[in-house]
N, C-alpha and C positions, 0 to 999 in steps of 0.2 A: 502558533501551532501547538505549543504545549498545552494551553488551556482548552482549545477546541478539540484536540485529539483525545484528551483525557475525558472530557464530558461526553463525546460521542461514544467512547469505549464504555463509559458508565451506562449510557442509554442502551447499548447493545446487551450488556450483561443483565440489566434489569429486565429487558424484554425476552431475551433468548438464552441467557446463561453464559458462563465462561467458556464452555466448550465451543459454542458457536462463534465467539470472538476469535478463538484460536483458528477455527476453520476459515474464517474470513481473512485473517492475516496470511494464511497459507495459500490463498488464492491470488495469483499475480494481478488479475484484472481489478479485483476489489482493492488490493493494496495500492495500485497506481491511482485508482479513483479516490481513495482515502487521502492520499497525499495531495491530489489535485484540488479537492474541496477545501483543503487547509491552506491553499495559497502557494504551494510549492510549484516550481516549473513543471508543467504537466507531462512533458516528454523526457525529463531529465533523469539521469542515473542518480542525481542528488536527492531524489525523492526518498530513496532507501535510507540514506544516512539521516535525512531530516525526520522521517517518520519514526525510525527507531530511537533517535535522540529525543524527539518530542515526547514519545510514549514513556521513555525512561525517566525523564524529568517530571512528567505529569502524573504518572501512576505510582512512582516510588513513595510519595508521601501518603498515599491511600492504599498501599499494598496490603496492610493488615485487614482493612475493611473489604477490599475487593477480592483479595486472595490471588492477585496477579502480580508477578515479579518480572521486571525487565532487566536483563543483564547484557553485558558486552557493548559493542559499538564498533567504531572505526579505529583502525590502527592499533595503538597500544591498548585501547579499551577492549579490543577483541581478545587480547591475550589475558586479560583479567577475568574473563568469564568463568573459568573453572573455580577460581577463588570466591567469586561472588556466589556461585551456586552452592559451594560448600557452606558459606555463611548462611544462606537461605535455609539449607538443610538443618543447620543447628537451631535456627529460630522456629522452624515449622515442624520439625520431626521427619522431613523427607530424607531420603537417602542421598545425601550430598555427593558422596563418592560416585554413585551411579549416574547422577545428573552431570557431574564434571566429566565422567568418562564418555557420556553421550555427546557432550559438547566437543570434546577432543576428536571423537571418532567421526562426527559429522564434518568437522573441519578437514580431517585427513582424507575423507572420501572425496570431497569436492576439490581438494588440492592435489591429490595423488592418484586416486582411482579414476577420477574423471579428468582427462587431459584434453582440454579444449582450447588452449591458448589464452585463458583468463587467469590472472593471479589474484587470489583472495586478498581483500583488504578490509572487509567488514564482516562481522559475525554478531548477529543479534539473537539472543536466546530468551524466549518468554515462557515462563513456567507458572502453573497454578498450584494452589495449595494441595490439590489431590494428585500432583505429580505428572499431569499431562503438560505437554510442551509443544512449541512451534519454534522453528529456527528459520531465520532469513539471513542468507549470506550473499555477498556480492563480490564479483571479481572484475578486474579491469584488463583490457587488452590495450596497452599503451600505444602500440603501433597504429592500431585502427581507431583509437580514441572511442572505444565502445565498451559497454559494461554488460555483464550477464548476472542475473539474480537467480538464486537457488532457494526454493521453499521446501521445508520439511515439516511434517506433522506426525506426532507420535501416535495419534489415533489411527488404528488400522495398519500400522507399520509392523511388519513381522521380521524384517532383517535390515541391517544397515548397508548390505551389499547386494540386495536383490530388488532392484527398481524401487529404491526407498523414497525418491523425491515426490512431493505433492505437485510440484510444478517447476518449470524452468522458464525464465524470461530472457530473451536476447537472441541476436542473430548468430547463425552458424559462421564459423571462420575456418573452413576447410575440414579435413578429416578429424574426427573426434574419437579418441580412445576412451570408452566408458566401461570399465570393468565392474561398475556397480549395476549395470543393466542385467535384468533377469536372464537375458539370452547369452550372457557371458559366463554362466555358471561352469560350463565345460572348460572354458579358458582358465578360470580361477582354480579349478581342481587340477588342471594340467600343470599350472605353474607350481602348485604345491608339490605335485609328484616330481616335477623336474628338480625342484630345490632339494628334495630328499634324496633323489637317485644320482643326480649329476653334480650337485654342488654349485656354488656361485661362480667359480672360475670357468667351468665348462659352459654354463649358461651364457656368460658374457661372450665367449667365443662364438656360440651359436647365434646370438643376437647380431654380432658384427657381420656374420656370414649372411644373415637374412636382411640386413639393413636396406639394401637397394629396393626391396619389395615393399610396396605400400599396402597397409592393411585395408581389408575390404570394409567399405563404409556401411554401417548398419542404418536402417531407416529410423526415423524418429519414433520414440516410444508411443504406442497407440494410446489414445484417450488422455494424454498428459496435457494439461493446459499450457499453451505456449504463446506468450505475448511478445510481439516484436513491435517496438516503437519506431516511428519515423525519425529521420535525422533533422527535419526542419523544426524550427523553434516556434513559429507562429501557429496559431490554431486555424485550421482550414475547414471548409464545410465538409470535406470528405472525411475529416476526423471526428465528426459529430453526428449522432443520430438526431436529425432535426425534429422528427416527430416527437421524440421523447423530450427534447428541449422545449418545443412549443407546448407540450402537455404540462410541463412543470410551470411555465410562465402562465398558462391559462388557469391552472389549478390555484396558483398564488392569487390571481385576481378574483377567482370565483369563491375559493374556500376561505381565503384570508379574512375578508370582512365578517364572515359568519362565525369563525372560531376564535380568531385572535383578539378581537375586540372584547369578547365576553369571557374567554377562558384565560388568556395569557395576561391581559391587562398590564402589559409592560410599556411604560412610557417611552416614547420615541421610536417605537417599532413601526416602520412604514412598509409600503408595498415592496420596496427593493429588498428589505430584509426578509420578507415573507418568501420572495423568490429564492433567496439563498437558502432559507430553511427548507424549502421544498426539495432541494438537492441534498442537503444534510439528512433529511428524513429518508431519502432513498438510500443513502449510504448505510443508514441504520436498518432499514427494513427490506432493501432490495434483494432479489434472488440473484445468484451468480450470473445469469444471462443478462442482467441489466447493466453490467459493467464492461461490455464489449467496446465501448467508446470512452475511455478515461478522460479524453480531452473535454467532454461535455461538462464534467464536474468543475473544470477550471472557470466556467461561467458563473459559478457561485461567488467566489471571492477573488477572481483574477489570479495573477501570478507575480512573484517578486521580480521577474525579469520583464514586466510590462506585457507579457503574452498570456492571455489575450488582451488584458488591460491591467493597469496598476491595481494593487490590492486596495479596495475601499475600506479603510480602517474603521470608519464609523459603522458601516454595515457589519463588518467582521465582529466588532465589539458587541453590537446588538444581537448578533447570532449567538455569541457566547453567553450573553446575559439571558436570553430566552432559554437556551439549552440548560444552563445551570439552574434556572428557576424550575424548569420542568423536571429535571432529574432530582433536585433537592426535595420537591414535594412528593415525587414518586417514592422516595425512600421512606416517607412518612405515611405511605398508603394512599396518597392522593394522586391518582393517575390521570386526571383530566387534561393536564397540559401535554403530557407525553401522548395521550390518546389523540389530542388535536393534531400533533405532528404525524401520527400514523394515518389519520384521515386525510391530511394534506397529501401524503404520499399516495394513498389509494386514489384520491381524486386525480392526481397527475396521470396515473396509469389509465384511468377511465377516459380522460380527456385527450390523451395522445392519439386516440383512434381517429379523431376528427378535427382536432385543433389545428389551426394554421396561424401563421404569423410572419414577421419580417425575416429576411435571410440573415445569415450570421454576420455579414459585414455591417448591416444596419444595427444589429444588436450591439456589436462591439463599438461602433461609432457612437451610439447613444451612451455607452458606459464612459467613453473618453470625454464626451461633452460635459458630463457631470462629475468627472473624476475629482476635480478640486473640491467640489461641494461635499463629496463623500469622504474626503480625507485620503485621496488616492496616493499611494506611496509604492515605490519600487526600490531596487538596489541603486537606482540613479537619483533617489531623493523624492521629495513630495512633488506632486503635479502642480504646476502653476495654474492660475486662472486662465480660462480659454480666452484668446484674443479674438473677440467677435468681429472687430473691424478687419483684422487680417483674414479671418475665415470668409467674410463676405466678399472681400477683394479676390480671394482665391477662387 
């Protein structure tokens, strides 16, 4: 995940710039799809920890070249974020104090101003050399065993307490008190006035008197991307836009032989790797509307929990090899390999209009049948060879 996440990031920066990469990270559907294409459990809250961790490990060695710095993480690492930002400020000339203050304020808003039953345990802060940043935080509701993710983007944000979120991902758990909502401005002003005129002791007495009354529930913020993931672990047909999946499979068969034989010339790259690359190419080039079904991207490299199938390590390594070759040559001004990936993505969008193919169960069954051959591995270990005799008897 570290190697693939880093090279996908490089490809996005080469094509679209650092600002666009930050916008992608701030979009919950793209973020979930990004983690899925890297082989993390497609439905899991662990995607957040894994993606932030992989980016931190993968991008830190090239931070001087890319101008992207990843700070924070889970648990104790989250509390180190202000110090990391101060150090980045010293190296780059950015205002480290201001960045550290932004980090603390973002964490305070989602832990105190937004009271929704989720306790923060992860804080990831990504900043570029020109001072723009994106924050991804995650909280956990232990009783419900559910997570909620909060996305922030500095671009276009005018206030930390006036509807500052770029997106929120997660299910509602009862009444939510959100003093960072733009409609809560009167409440925020009133609280300041009360503090000045009544003092804290009088306010506590008033709160106790009002406690039996439940606050009026506000509607969800309009136009805010809101991703809710299902509880089931397996990938089901209703989780996948099959037209898009069939388009990617058809494009790999159609475009692969034309481009990859002559342009990439990477030994060992077969049809299965081209299929994975078609989905990687969509993560690089796709518009936000393309990521409404994050489960589809788990069909590129499977999942570490065997859903939808074990990670085919040989295919995964070939994907990384192709992407590194394309990005490395693009740095030298030779864009033909990255252009081939862009054509593959374009072909997939064209072919999804009329392409048909097997249903999801057949696709997954085919992956399992060749899993051992492709180096299939999950948290349960390597996949054994398929027992053909047992399969025939069954």
